[in-house]
KENUDO-94259 format. One line per field, with one value per residue (C-alpha): residue number from 1; x negated, y negated, z; residue in one letter. Coordinates in nm, 2 decimals, always signed. Each point is the difference from the previous one (the first is absolute). Layout:
<nodes>
resi (NUM / ...)
east (X / ...)
north (Y / ...)
up (Z / ...)
resn (A / ...)
</nodes>
This chain:
<nodes>
resi (1 / 2 / 3 / 4 / 5 / 6 / 7 / 8 / 9 / 10 / 11 / 12 / 13 / 14 / 15 / 16 / 17 / 18 / 19 / 20 / 21 / 22 / 23 / 24 / 25 / 26 / 27 / 28 / 29 / 30 / 31 / 32 / 33 / 34 / 35 / 36 / 37 / 38 / 39 / 40 / 41 / 42 / 43 / 44 / 45 / 46 / 47 / 48 / 49 / 50 / 51 / 52 / 53 / 54 / 55 / 56 / 57 / 58 / 59 / 60 / 61 / 62 / 63 / 64 / 65 / 66 / 67 / 68 / 69 / 70 / 71 / 72 / 73 / 74 / 75 / 76 / 77 / 78 / 79 / 80 / 81 / 82 / 83 / 84 / 85 / 86 / 87 / 88 / 89 / 90 / 91 / 92 / 93 / 94 / 95 / 96 / 97 / 98 / 99 / 100 / 101 / 102 / 103 / 104 / 105 / 106 / 107 / 108 / 109 / 110 / 111 / 112 / 113 / 114 / 115 / 116 / 117 / 118 / 119 / 120 / 121 / 122 / 123 / 124 / 125 / 126 / 127 / 128 / 129 / 130 / 131 / 132 / 133 / 134 / 135 / 136 / 137 / 138 / 139 / 140 / 141 / 142 / 143 / 144 / 145 / 146 / 147 / 148 / 149 / 150 / 151 / 152 / 153 / 154 / 155 / 156 / 157 / 158 / 159 / 160 / 161 / 162 / 163 / 164 / 165 / 166 / 167 / 168 / 169 / 170 / 171 / 172 / 173 / 174 / 175 / 176 / 177 / 178 / 179 / 180 / 181 / 182 / 183 / 184 / 185 / 186 / 187 / 188 / 189 / 190 / 191 / 192 / 193 / 194 / 195 / 196 / 197 / 198 / 199 / 200 / 201 / 202 / 203 / 204 / 205 / 206 / 207 / 208 / 209 / 210 / 211 / 212 / 213 / 214 / 215 / 216 / 217 / 218 / 219 / 220 / 221 / 222 / 223 / 224 / 225 / 226 / 227 / 228 / 229 / 230 / 231 / 232 / 233 / 234 / 235 / 236 / 237 / 238 / 239 / 240 / 241 / 242 / 243 / 244 / 245 / 246 / 247 / 248 / 249 / 250 / 251 / 252 / 253 / 254 / 255 / 256 / 257 / 258 / 259 / 260 / 261 / 262 / 263 / 264 / 265 / 266 / 267 / 268 / 269 / 270 / 271 / 272 / 273 / 274 / 275 / 276 / 277 / 278 / 279 / 280 / 281 / 282 / 283 / 284 / 285 / 286 / 287 / 288 / 289 / 290 / 291 / 292 / 293 / 294 / 295 / 296 / 297 / 298 / 299 / 300 / 301 / 302 / 303 / 304 / 305 / 306 / 307 / 308 / 309 / 310 / 311 / 312 / 313 / 314 / 315 / 316 / 317 / 318 / 319 / 320 / 321 / 322 / 323 / 324 / 325 / 326 / 327 / 328 / 329 / 330 / 331 / 332 / 333 / 334 / 335 / 336 / 337 / 338 / 339 / 340 / 341 / 342 / 343 / 344 / 345 / 346 / 347 / 348 / 349 / 350 / 351 / 352 / 353 / 354 / 355 / 356 / 357 / 358 / 359 / 360 / 361 / 362 / 363 / 364 / 365 / 366 / 367 / 368 / 369 / 370 / 371 / 372 / 373 / 374 / 375 / 376 / 377 / 378 / 379 / 380 / 381 / 382)
east (+0.04 / -0.17 / +0.08 / +0.11 / +0.05 / +0.04 / +0.34 / +0.11 / -0.22 / +0.09 / -0.14 / -0.21 / +0.30 / -0.22 / -0.13 / +0.15 / +0.35 / +0.13 / -0.15 / +0.26 / +0.30 / +0.11 / +0.26 / -0.30 / +0.11 / +0.34 / -0.11 / -0.23 / +0.25 / +0.19 / -0.32 / -0.11 / +0.33 / -0.06 / -0.32 / +0.12 / +0.28 / -0.30 / -0.16 / +0.33 / -0.05 / -0.08 / +0.31 / +0.22 / +0.25 / -0.05 / +0.24 / +0.14 / -0.12 / -0.29 / +0.06 / -0.05 / +0.04 / +0.02 / -0.09 / -0.16 / -0.27 / +0.27 / +0.36 / +0.19 / +0.04 / -0.23 / +0.23 / -0.03 / +0.38 / +0.00 / -0.32 / +0.17 / +0.25 / -0.21 / -0.27 / +0.34 / +0.16 / -0.31 / -0.05 / +0.37 / -0.07 / -0.34 / +0.26 / -0.03 / +0.26 / -0.10 / +0.12 / -0.01 / -0.04 / +0.05 / +0.05 / +0.32 / -0.12 / +0.35 / +0.19 / +0.23 / -0.03 / -0.35 / -0.07 / +0.25 / -0.07 / +0.07 / -0.16 / +0.22 / -0.08 / +0.17 / -0.05 / +0.19 / +0.28 / +0.02 / -0.21 / -0.31 / +0.09 / +0.26 / -0.20 / +0.02 / +0.10 / -0.15 / +0.18 / +0.32 / -0.10 / +0.15 / -0.18 / +0.09 / -0.14 / +0.14 / +0.37 / +0.12 / -0.09 / -0.02 / -0.14 / -0.37 / +0.09 / +0.25 / -0.27 / -0.25 / +0.11 / -0.08 / -0.35 / -0.13 / -0.03 / -0.28 / +0.13 / +0.31 / -0.19 / -0.30 / +0.31 / +0.18 / -0.30 / -0.09 / +0.23 / +0.01 / -0.23 / +0.06 / -0.10 / -0.03 / +0.04 / -0.18 / -0.24 / -0.19 / -0.08 / -0.07 / +0.38 / +0.13 / -0.25 / +0.19 / +0.34 / -0.09 / -0.10 / +0.27 / +0.22 / -0.23 / -0.30 / -0.27 / -0.33 / -0.20 / +0.13 / -0.03 / -0.04 / +0.12 / -0.22 / -0.21 / -0.34 / +0.02 / +0.23 / -0.06 / -0.01 / -0.22 / +0.07 / -0.26 / -0.03 / +0.01 / +0.06 / -0.08 / +0.15 / -0.18 / +0.10 / -0.31 / +0.09 / +0.14 / -0.22 / -0.33 / -0.31 / +0.14 / +0.17 / -0.20 / +0.31 / +0.20 / +0.32 / +0.08 / -0.14 / +0.07 / -0.30 / -0.31 / -0.13 / -0.28 / +0.29 / -0.01 / -0.27 / +0.29 / +0.16 / -0.01 / +0.07 / +0.08 / +0.22 / -0.09 / +0.43 / -0.03 / +0.26 / +0.00 / -0.24 / -0.14 / -0.42 / -0.17 / -0.09 / -0.11 / -0.32 / -0.01 / -0.23 / -0.32 / +0.07 / +0.30 / -0.08 / +0.11 / +0.17 / +0.20 / +0.22 / +0.23 / +0.19 / +0.36 / +0.21 / +0.36 / +0.26 / +0.31 / +0.26 / +0.31 / +0.35 / +0.28 / +0.32 / +0.05 / +0.38 / -0.01 / -0.32 / -0.01 / -0.27 / -0.12 / -0.21 / -0.22 / +0.11 / +0.38 / -0.10 / -0.07 / -0.23 / +0.00 / -0.07 / -0.25 / +0.16 / -0.31 / +0.01 / -0.34 / -0.29 / -0.14 / +0.29 / -0.24 / -0.07 / +0.36 / +0.00 / -0.30 / +0.19 / +0.29 / -0.21 / -0.18 / +0.31 / +0.11 / +0.23 / +0.02 / -0.05 / +0.12 / -0.07 / +0.04 / +0.25 / -0.13 / +0.09 / -0.05 / -0.22 / +0.16 / +0.32 / +0.36 / -0.04 / +0.10 / +0.34 / -0.25 / -0.14 / +0.35 / +0.10 / -0.29 / +0.06 / +0.33 / -0.01 / -0.31 / +0.21 / +0.25 / -0.31 / -0.26 / -0.07 / -0.14 / -0.27 / -0.09 / -0.22 / +0.14 / -0.12 / +0.25 / +0.23 / +0.13 / +0.05 / +0.12 / +0.26 / +0.18 / +0.16 / +0.33 / +0.08 / -0.36 / -0.05 / -0.06 / -0.17 / -0.31 / -0.20 / -0.27 / -0.34 / -0.21 / -0.31 / -0.32 / -0.32 / -0.25 / -0.25 / +0.14 / -0.12 / -0.34 / +0.13 / +0.16 / -0.30 / -0.18 / +0.27 / +0.03 / -0.30 / -0.07 / +0.35 / -0.16 / -0.31 / +0.09 / -0.10 / +0.27 / +0.26 / +0.32 / +0.41 / -0.12 / -0.30 / -0.19 / -0.37 / +0.10 / +0.29 / +0.27 / +0.28 / +0.05 / +0.39 / +0.02)
north (+0.01 / -0.32 / -0.40 / -0.17 / -0.42 / -0.02 / +0.14 / +0.31 / +0.31 / +0.22 / +0.35 / +0.00 / +0.16 / +0.23 / +0.16 / +0.10 / -0.04 / +0.36 / -0.03 / -0.28 / +0.14 / +0.28 / +0.11 / +0.08 / +0.35 / -0.07 / -0.22 / +0.21 / +0.21 / -0.37 / -0.10 / +0.30 / -0.04 / -0.33 / +0.02 / +0.29 / -0.29 / -0.20 / +0.18 / +0.04 / -0.35 / -0.10 / +0.21 / -0.26 / -0.17 / -0.34 / -0.29 / -0.26 / -0.30 / -0.20 / +0.24 / -0.05 / +0.31 / -0.10 / +0.31 / +0.12 / +0.25 / +0.13 / +0.10 / -0.30 / -0.32 / -0.24 / -0.23 / +0.13 / -0.11 / -0.35 / -0.07 / +0.13 / -0.23 / -0.27 / +0.01 / +0.03 / -0.30 / -0.16 / +0.09 / -0.10 / -0.39 / +0.04 / +0.08 / +0.35 / +0.28 / +0.24 / +0.35 / +0.24 / +0.39 / +0.21 / +0.37 / -0.02 / +0.16 / +0.09 / +0.04 / +0.25 / -0.05 / +0.00 / +0.30 / -0.11 / +0.02 / -0.40 / -0.27 / -0.26 / -0.34 / -0.26 / -0.38 / -0.26 / -0.14 / -0.34 / -0.26 / -0.05 / -0.31 / +0.19 / +0.29 / -0.01 / +0.37 / +0.27 / +0.30 / -0.25 / -0.07 / +0.12 / +0.18 / +0.19 / +0.27 / -0.19 / +0.20 / -0.05 / -0.31 / +0.15 / -0.14 / +0.11 / +0.22 / +0.22 / +0.03 / +0.18 / +0.32 / -0.01 / -0.16 / -0.04 / -0.26 / -0.12 / -0.05 / -0.11 / -0.28 / -0.10 / -0.07 / -0.21 / -0.17 / -0.11 / -0.14 / +0.02 / +0.27 / +0.36 / +0.28 / +0.39 / +0.28 / +0.35 / +0.25 / -0.06 / -0.34 / +0.02 / +0.12 / -0.37 / -0.23 / +0.12 / +0.02 / -0.37 / -0.07 / +0.07 / -0.30 / -0.23 / -0.19 / +0.05 / -0.13 / +0.17 / +0.32 / +0.03 / +0.37 / +0.03 / +0.27 / +0.10 / +0.04 / +0.41 / -0.02 / +0.20 / -0.31 / -0.28 / -0.31 / -0.33 / -0.10 / +0.14 / -0.12 / +0.21 / -0.12 / +0.08 / -0.07 / -0.05 / +0.10 / +0.36 / +0.07 / +0.09 / -0.19 / -0.27 / +0.17 / +0.31 / +0.21 / +0.09 / +0.17 / +0.26 / -0.07 / +0.01 / -0.05 / -0.02 / -0.34 / -0.06 / +0.05 / -0.41 / +0.02 / +0.02 / -0.29 / -0.33 / -0.23 / +0.16 / -0.17 / +0.00 / -0.08 / -0.04 / -0.17 / -0.27 / -0.04 / +0.29 / +0.02 / -0.16 / -0.17 / +0.38 / +0.04 / +0.22 / +0.29 / +0.00 / +0.28 / -0.28 / -0.35 / -0.30 / -0.11 / +0.33 / -0.08 / -0.27 / +0.00 / -0.07 / -0.02 / +0.13 / -0.30 / +0.04 / -0.13 / -0.09 / +0.14 / +0.11 / +0.14 / +0.38 / -0.05 / -0.34 / -0.12 / -0.33 / -0.10 / +0.06 / -0.15 / +0.19 / -0.22 / +0.12 / +0.34 / +0.24 / +0.29 / +0.21 / +0.34 / +0.10 / +0.21 / -0.04 / +0.34 / -0.13 / +0.13 / -0.14 / -0.12 / -0.21 / -0.23 / -0.10 / -0.04 / -0.23 / -0.20 / -0.02 / -0.13 / -0.26 / -0.16 / -0.06 / +0.35 / +0.15 / +0.44 / +0.22 / +0.34 / +0.21 / +0.21 / +0.28 / -0.02 / +0.14 / -0.13 / -0.06 / +0.18 / -0.21 / +0.08 / +0.34 / +0.05 / -0.02 / -0.33 / -0.08 / +0.16 / -0.14 / -0.36 / -0.05 / +0.06 / -0.28 / -0.24 / -0.07 / -0.17 / -0.07 / -0.06 / +0.25 / -0.16 / +0.13 / -0.04 / -0.12 / +0.31 / +0.18 / -0.25 / +0.20 / +0.27 / -0.12 / -0.22 / +0.29 / +0.06 / -0.14 / -0.23 / -0.11 / -0.12 / -0.34 / +0.05 / +0.17 / -0.26 / -0.06 / -0.08 / -0.10 / +0.05 / -0.22 / +0.00 / -0.26 / -0.04 / +0.13 / -0.27 / +0.13 / +0.29 / -0.13 / -0.19 / +0.31 / +0.26 / -0.33 / -0.08 / +0.36 / +0.02 / -0.26 / +0.16 / +0.27 / +0.06 / -0.11 / -0.15 / +0.21 / -0.08 / -0.36 / -0.10 / -0.32 / -0.12 / -0.33 / +0.21 / -0.09 / +0.23 / +0.00 / +0.11 / -0.08)
up (+0.00 / -0.06 / -0.02 / -0.31 / +0.00 / +0.35 / +0.04 / +0.17 / -0.05 / -0.36 / -0.15 / -0.32 / -0.25 / -0.13 / +0.34 / +0.32 / -0.10 / +0.08 / +0.35 / +0.12 / -0.14 / +0.23 / -0.30 / -0.21 / +0.03 / -0.11 / -0.25 / -0.23 / -0.21 / -0.02 / -0.22 / -0.13 / -0.20 / -0.09 / -0.11 / -0.25 / -0.12 / -0.07 / -0.21 / -0.24 / -0.01 / -0.37 / -0.09 / +0.24 / -0.20 / -0.03 / +0.07 / -0.27 / +0.17 / +0.24 / +0.34 / +0.35 / +0.27 / +0.31 / +0.22 / +0.32 / +0.12 / +0.33 / +0.04 / +0.00 / +0.23 / -0.21 / -0.11 / -0.39 / -0.09 / +0.12 / -0.17 / -0.28 / +0.02 / +0.08 / -0.30 / -0.24 / +0.11 / -0.03 / -0.38 / -0.05 / +0.10 / -0.26 / -0.22 / -0.11 / +0.03 / +0.23 / +0.04 / +0.31 / +0.00 / +0.29 / +0.05 / +0.20 / +0.34 / +0.18 / -0.28 / -0.11 / -0.34 / -0.03 / -0.19 / -0.27 / -0.38 / -0.08 / +0.21 / +0.21 / -0.03 / +0.20 / +0.02 / +0.22 / -0.16 / +0.26 / -0.04 / +0.20 / +0.20 / +0.11 / +0.14 / +0.38 / +0.08 / -0.21 / +0.11 / -0.11 / -0.31 / -0.33 / -0.26 / -0.31 / -0.24 / -0.27 / +0.06 / +0.32 / +0.33 / +0.32 / +0.30 / +0.00 / +0.38 / -0.24 / -0.26 / +0.30 / -0.04 / -0.38 / +0.00 / +0.30 / +0.29 / -0.12 / -0.34 / +0.05 / +0.24 / -0.25 / -0.31 / +0.28 / +0.11 / -0.37 / -0.15 / -0.37 / +0.04 / -0.16 / +0.25 / -0.24 / +0.27 / -0.12 / +0.17 / -0.33 / -0.09 / -0.33 / -0.08 / +0.24 / -0.20 / -0.31 / +0.12 / +0.14 / -0.36 / -0.19 / +0.23 / +0.10 / -0.17 / +0.23 / +0.03 / +0.31 / +0.17 / +0.39 / +0.15 / +0.33 / +0.24 / -0.31 / +0.03 / +0.02 / -0.29 / -0.35 / -0.22 / -0.14 / +0.12 / -0.02 / +0.30 / +0.34 / +0.32 / +0.36 / +0.33 / +0.35 / +0.37 / +0.14 / +0.33 / -0.16 / -0.27 / -0.07 / -0.08 / +0.26 / +0.27 / +0.20 / -0.06 / -0.24 / -0.07 / -0.24 / -0.35 / -0.36 / -0.17 / +0.20 / +0.07 / -0.24 / -0.28 / +0.07 / -0.30 / -0.24 / +0.16 / -0.17 / +0.24 / +0.39 / +0.20 / +0.38 / +0.15 / +0.38 / +0.25 / +0.20 / +0.30 / -0.12 / +0.04 / -0.27 / -0.31 / -0.14 / -0.18 / -0.36 / +0.05 / -0.17 / -0.28 / -0.13 / -0.12 / +0.22 / -0.31 / -0.03 / +0.35 / +0.06 / +0.40 / +0.03 / +0.36 / +0.01 / +0.14 / +0.11 / -0.21 / +0.10 / +0.22 / -0.13 / +0.05 / -0.16 / -0.02 / -0.24 / +0.02 / +0.21 / +0.12 / +0.44 / +0.15 / +0.26 / +0.32 / -0.11 / +0.06 / +0.31 / +0.00 / -0.30 / -0.07 / -0.32 / -0.27 / -0.26 / -0.23 / -0.14 / +0.03 / +0.33 / +0.16 / +0.24 / -0.28 / -0.01 / +0.41 / +0.01 / -0.27 / +0.17 / +0.31 / -0.18 / -0.11 / +0.29 / +0.06 / +0.39 / -0.16 / +0.31 / -0.20 / -0.34 / -0.18 / -0.15 / -0.38 / -0.34 / -0.27 / -0.37 / +0.17 / +0.11 / +0.38 / +0.12 / +0.25 / +0.28 / -0.05 / -0.03 / +0.26 / +0.25 / -0.16 / +0.11 / +0.41 / -0.07 / -0.18 / +0.29 / +0.19 / -0.29 / -0.35 / -0.22 / -0.29 / -0.33 / -0.29 / -0.32 / -0.19 / +0.28 / +0.04 / -0.39 / +0.17 / +0.34 / -0.20 / -0.17 / +0.35 / -0.07 / +0.17 / +0.08 / +0.36 / +0.05 / +0.27 / -0.20 / -0.11 / -0.33 / +0.07 / -0.34 / -0.08 / -0.15 / -0.14 / +0.09 / -0.29 / -0.30 / -0.22 / +0.07 / -0.16 / -0.31 / -0.09 / -0.02 / -0.17 / -0.26 / -0.08 / -0.11 / -0.19 / -0.19 / -0.06 / -0.16 / -0.31 / -0.26 / +0.24 / -0.10 / +0.09 / -0.12 / +0.21 / -0.12 / +0.08 / +0.18 / +0.27 / -0.16 / -0.12 / -0.38 / -0.04 / -0.31)
resn (X / X / X / X / X / X / X / X / X / X / X / X / X / X / X / X / X / X / X / X / X / X / X / X / X / X / X / X / X / X / X / X / X / X / X / X / X / X / X / X / X / X / X / X / X / X / X / X / X / X / X / X / X / X / X / X / X / X / X / X / X / X / X / X / X / X / X / X / X / X / X / X / X / X / X / X / X / X / X / X / X / X / X / X / X / X / X / X / X / X / X / X / X / X / X / X / X / X / X / X / X / X / X / X / X / X / X / X / X / X / X / X / X / X / X / X / X / X / X / X / X / X / X / X / X / X / X / X / X / X / X / X / X / X / X / X / X / X / X / X / X / X / X / X / X / X / X / X / X / X / X / X / X / X / X / X / X / X / X / X / X / X / X / X / X / X / X / X / X / X / X / X / X / X / X / X / X / X / X / X / X / X / X / X / X / X / X / X / X / X / X / X / X / X / X / X / X / X / X / X / X / X / X / X / X / X / X / X / X / X / X / X / X / X / X / X / X / X / X / X / X / X / X / X / X / X / X / X / X / X / X / X / X / X / X / X / X / X / X / X / X / X / X / X / X / X / X / X / X / X / X / X / X / X / X / X / X / X / X / X / X / X / X / X / X / X / X / X / X / X / X / X / X / X / X / X / X / X / X / X / X / X / X / X / X / X / X / X / X / X / X / X / X / X / X / X / X / X / X / X / X / X / X / X / X / X / X / X / X / X / X / X / X / X / X / X / X / X / X / X / X / X / X / X / X / X / X / X / X / X / X / X / X / X / X / X / X / X / X / X / X / X / X / X / X / X / X / X / X / X / X / X / X / X / X / X / X / X / X / X / X / X / X / X / X / X / X / X / X / X / X / X / X / X / X / X / X / X / X / X / X / X)
</nodes>
């Protein structure tokens, strides 16, 4: 272990990573499968537009989906026409023959409570929570949180891209959780948690790939929480210019039933029901926003809350409020009628502009700049 630039102690990505990973024995079969898959990368399908993958080495809870949304919205402000590809975790139709393509039917200025926003597949117009069983909660949230940005849902990203381009003109594709996907893409952004992931953390959990896989990333994005130790320092195996740091921030609090704003002072102690990779992160964000947290209700990721979760939550609601994330709100809102005593905590990322500048520079430097890119950075829609 060594020190880099005066930050926290880090490991060289190329050495010692397995020693700091208690889950290494369980992870190795996954790593072997990923190596076999990468050996076949020459046969992977390519995507028809410039593409940016946002992924990680661990399992969930790193902020991939919020970063995809933030980058797509940022691209939109530059006059680009982004699209999003997602696998559709938790969807009942994930193996369906034809991809599902959703887009928000609501004006951008009206987006406040994504779980209540109207989405359309070109035929039906329904609130986001109605689409969740077919699309998965993340896909429904992405389409609602990114008005005007089409979201294609299918395990095979190239099929999702084709379906998306059949209906929409798209300049750039953002792929949610695709670092291990068997599809060609132009840029790979990999997110790591400085408190949980090698090479920055002293102990790491179950990984999809070993830490040296960071060498394949075009940009490593370190996503920390308010009050976390820092700043972090890049490990010696990766140039500093290939690292950027983001900070999670709590967003607005809103009521689940109607999306009305809530201020922390109006709430008593809450119980956190977070079906995310690391519920403790949600608790920290809530407390940083001034919300008193009493405890946690176990609930499942990428699923509507189980009957047991609701049984546990119901008696608590007589005395306390239940707090969920915006992603989980897509599932919790399916309870009819949704409880007015359940509140939803928004999520923000500080520092996205630095990530966008790296992404934009890379896209503009691509040879030929397909899909209307010009040398001056303007879009050519003619």
